Structures are given as C-alpha cells and as structure tokens.
C-alpha positions as MATLAB code, in Angstrom:
seq = 'XXXXXXXXXXXXXXXXXXXXXXXXXXXXXXXXXXXXXXXXXXXXXXXXXXXXXXXXXXXXXXXXXXXXXXXXXXXXXXXXXXXXXXXXXXXXXXXXXXXXXXXXXXXXXXXXXXXXXXXXXXXXXXXXXXXXXXXXXXXXXXXXXXXXXXXXXXXXXXXXXXXXXXXXXXXXXXXXXXXXXXXXXXXXXXXXXXXXXXXXXXXXXXXXXXXXXXXXXXXXXXXXX';
ca = [
      67.239   -3.853   96.713;
      63.657   -3.634   95.420;
      63.243   -2.409   91.835;
      59.947   -0.790   90.977;
      59.230   -2.054   87.445;
      56.272    0.285   87.061;
      58.450    3.341   87.712;
      61.038    2.112   85.210;
      58.355    1.772   82.533;
      57.025    5.211   83.363;
      60.487    6.780   83.079;
      61.048    5.040   79.750;
      57.677    6.250   78.452;
      58.458    9.839   79.436;
      61.864    9.523   77.808;
      60.350    8.302   74.537;
      57.861   11.147   74.597;
      60.650   13.646   75.127;
      62.579   12.153   72.229;
      59.590   12.576   69.928;
      59.161   16.153   71.097;
      62.851   16.889   70.501;
      62.673   15.354   67.034;
      59.608   17.411   66.186;
      61.322   20.555   67.463;
      64.166   19.949   65.010;
      61.699   19.462   62.138;
      59.793   22.603   63.144;
      63.017   24.600   63.201;
      63.910   23.409   59.698;
      60.438   24.364   58.499;
      60.751   27.830   60.021;
      64.073   28.438   58.286;
      62.668   27.235   54.973;
      60.036   29.964   55.023;
      62.644   32.633   54.304;
      65.606   30.665   52.920;
      66.416   28.375   50.043;
      66.971   24.739   51.022;
      70.578   24.874   49.810;
      71.353   27.785   52.108;
      70.161   26.009   55.244;
      72.729   24.063   57.276;
      72.448   21.681   60.207;
      74.220   24.360   62.277;
      71.408   26.797   61.461;
      68.751   24.252   62.351;
      70.452   23.443   65.650;
      70.754   27.137   66.498;
      67.080   27.719   65.695;
      66.096   24.712   67.840;
      68.426   25.958   70.623;
      70.266   22.649   70.853;
      73.785   21.457   70.070;
      74.589   20.345   66.537;
      75.569   16.939   67.881;
      72.095   16.534   69.362;
      70.562   16.930   65.907;
      72.597   13.971   64.675;
      71.197   11.808   67.456;
      67.861   12.010   65.641;
      68.801   12.499   61.987;
      71.812   11.322   59.975;
      71.725   14.284   57.574;
      70.028   17.524   56.664;
      68.185   15.635   53.934;
      66.614   13.305   56.480;
      65.311   16.265   58.471;
      63.649   17.715   55.404;
      62.365   14.331   54.222;
      60.618   14.010   57.592;
      59.225   17.507   57.106;
      58.061   16.530   53.615;
      56.193   13.556   55.048;
      54.314   15.820   57.440;
      53.529   18.326   54.689;
      52.362   15.463   52.469;
      49.997   14.327   55.193;
      48.538   17.837   55.438;
      48.066   17.964   51.657;
      46.505   14.500   51.603;
      43.783   15.404   54.101;
      43.260   18.753   52.396;
      42.649   17.159   48.981;
      40.688   14.255   50.463;
      38.290   16.698   52.117;
      37.963   18.764   48.934;
      37.168   15.707   46.796;
      34.721   14.273   49.328;
      32.863   17.587   49.520;
      32.690   17.688   45.721;
      31.253   14.169   45.607;
      28.569   15.121   48.129;
      27.190   17.602   45.590;
      26.253   14.681   43.368;
      27.135   16.591   40.224;
      29.378   15.643   37.306;
      32.880   17.085   37.497;
      34.622   18.281   34.350;
      38.307   17.676   33.715;
      39.002   21.382   34.136;
      36.937   21.430   37.324;
      38.830   18.473   38.732;
      42.199   20.082   38.018;
      41.030   23.252   39.759;
      40.312   21.119   42.848;
      43.862   19.772   42.741;
      45.223   23.320   42.448;
      43.045   24.388   45.382;
      44.635   21.717   47.569;
      48.160   22.958   46.823;
      48.031   25.934   49.152;
      51.276   25.247   51.003;
      54.319   26.752   49.304;
      56.725   24.770   51.478;
      55.155   21.519   50.281;
      55.822   22.531   46.684;
      59.404   23.473   47.559;
      60.023   20.070   49.124;
      58.426   18.130   46.276;
      60.701   19.877   43.783;
      63.795   18.400   45.458;
      62.280   15.164   46.759;
      63.565   12.679   44.177;
      66.964   14.096   43.285;
      68.060   15.486   46.656;
      66.166   14.343   49.743;
      65.642   10.711   48.815;
      69.092   10.387   47.248;
      70.809   11.367   50.489;
      68.633    9.707   53.127;
      68.683    6.333   54.820;
      67.149    3.595   52.661;
      64.652    2.539   55.330;
      63.501    6.121   55.848;
      62.930    6.544   52.110;
      61.093    3.209   51.941;
      58.794    4.210   54.797;
      58.014    7.523   53.097;
      57.248    5.813   49.787;
      55.037    3.263   51.536;
      53.226    6.057   53.355;
      52.797    7.983   50.083;
      51.537    4.917   48.220;
      48.763    4.379   50.771;
      47.711    8.023   50.563;
      47.698    7.978   46.756;
      45.669    4.770   46.777;
      42.992    6.367   48.954;
      42.886    9.483   46.789;
      42.765    7.264   43.716;
      39.573    5.610   44.943;
      37.933    9.041   45.233;
      39.108    9.946   41.715;
      37.623    6.721   40.356;
      34.320    7.709   41.987;
      34.466   11.124   40.314;
      35.249    9.527   36.938;
      33.358    6.177   36.947;
      34.796    5.320   33.535;
      38.129    4.567   35.207;
      39.282    1.045   36.028;
      40.542   -0.094   39.433;
      43.852    1.616   40.375;
      43.552    4.109   37.493;
      42.855    6.829   40.033;
      46.104    6.151   41.872;
      47.965    6.195   38.557;
      46.409    9.559   37.702;
      47.296   11.272   40.981;
      50.804    9.804   40.855;
      51.374   11.130   37.329;
      49.952   14.507   38.307;
      52.701   14.549   40.944;
      55.198   14.251   38.087;
      53.525   17.126   36.216;
      53.574   19.197   39.393;
      57.260   18.659   40.136;
      58.324   19.272   36.549;
      56.230   22.434   36.278;
      57.646   23.804   39.520;
      61.250   23.138   38.560;
      61.079   24.871   35.185;
      59.089   27.814   36.543;
      61.415   28.833   39.362;
      64.527   29.683   37.383;
      68.021   30.807   38.258;
      68.894   34.490   38.201;
      70.655   34.214   34.833;
      67.687   32.517   33.153;
      65.329   35.115   34.600;
      67.439   37.907   33.114;
      67.531   36.216   29.708;
      63.764   35.630   29.817;
      63.221   39.384   30.127;
      65.212   40.110   26.986;
      63.357   41.042   23.818;
      62.249   37.973   21.884;
      62.886   35.599   24.812;
      59.476   35.983   26.472;
      58.604   32.354   25.772;
      60.890   31.388   28.665;
      58.860   33.405   31.169;
      56.983   30.562   32.827;
      54.050   30.721   35.181;
      53.962   27.658   37.410;
      50.206   27.465   37.942;
      49.436   28.000   34.264;
      51.923   25.340   33.144;
      50.756   22.788   35.700;
      47.076   23.388   34.933;
      47.586   23.033   31.191;
      49.706   19.883   31.553;
      47.250   18.324   34.006;
      44.233   19.020   31.776;
      45.977   17.662   28.665;
      47.129   14.557   30.520;
      43.662   13.827   31.913;
      41.990   14.334   28.549;
      44.377   11.846   26.984;
      44.048    9.333   29.804;
      40.250    9.454   29.921;
      39.901    9.305   26.148;
      41.479    5.830   26.210;
      38.706    4.484   28.444;
];
C-alpha cells in the first residue's frame, strides 16, 4: 500500500484550519451574547447554542467559560492596542507638545469598545482566576509586549520620562480604568440609594472618574522627574 505523505499533510493542515475557525466561532458567539447580556448570565450552553454546536464540542476547545472570555479579551486588547498606537503615532507626527489633559483625552478616545471595558472589569478576579495557568501566562506575556510598545510612544511624548516609565504609566492607567469602571457600574440597590436625597455623591460617572484619576496620577508621576 502506497501512502501519499503530501495528501496526509494537506488533510492535517485543513483540519488545523478548521479547528481555528471553530474556535473563533465559539469566541464570536460569546462576544455576540455579551452585547446584550451580563457576563454572569451567559452560560456555556448559551454559547454552544449561539454557535450551533454541541456543548461538548465547546469543551474540546476551552476548559471553561472563563477561558472563552479570556480569549475574547485578548482579541479585544489587540484591537485597543492598535487603536491607541495609531492615535499616539498620529499625535507625534504633529510635532507639538502634548499636555497631560490632552494625553488623557487620547487614552479616552482609544477606549471606544464597551465590551473591552466589560472584560477588563472582570479580568483579574474572574477570568484569570478560573483559567488554565498557561493561558493566563500567554495573555500576560502578550499584554506586557503591547504595553512595552505603547510605553515607548509615551516616553517620546513626554521626553522627561526614563526608560520603561512609559510602560509603568500605561499599566497603572489600566488599574485606574478598571477601578473606575467597577465603582461606576453599580448594583440595582446602590443605584436606588444613590438617587436618594443627600446621597448624590455616590452617583458616579465612569469617564469623569477615570479622567480625573488619570490626570492626577500623571501630574504626580511627571512631577517626580
């Protein structure tokens, strides 16, 4: 019997391609559901139904719901990275000084994907806590490289900064972003209390809080250089 090695390789290549397509279909289905539902409401059953596959098939590609959404977060992070990278590069081409407030407005401009914000708000305490260690490591490694590249652009915008200060800044702005988002999107009970007379201080606007925190942080950081 003659075995055609070339055909075997071709079949394997097609199979790998189909696997990647199936995996992406699962991620896309999770993303679609997230548009109209809270993460906690979404189940693997719902994702499988949306993808038109069996629930067991989902588990051939992902060990948990968290791993599906961590993979989605990675893709959304990549979109955000290129969005901000382009914005900062275009600003640098102008050859003009950028104020702290102006820089923060550029960051805000890049955050135009609500799903990305949703995923960041549960990244550390939900997605990463319930995903495979290697998957989390790969995401963190991927994120580190993206933050490093953005950090270099930030150091160009603010020449007073030392090497790796830019990466530290964008990483800490991530912390400000996640914290601001979490305290701004409150439970139903807190929302009701916030509307009571004298409790208006607890009505929180996400963009206002993040902008103010980011500006204050940058002023403090830059003043030490």
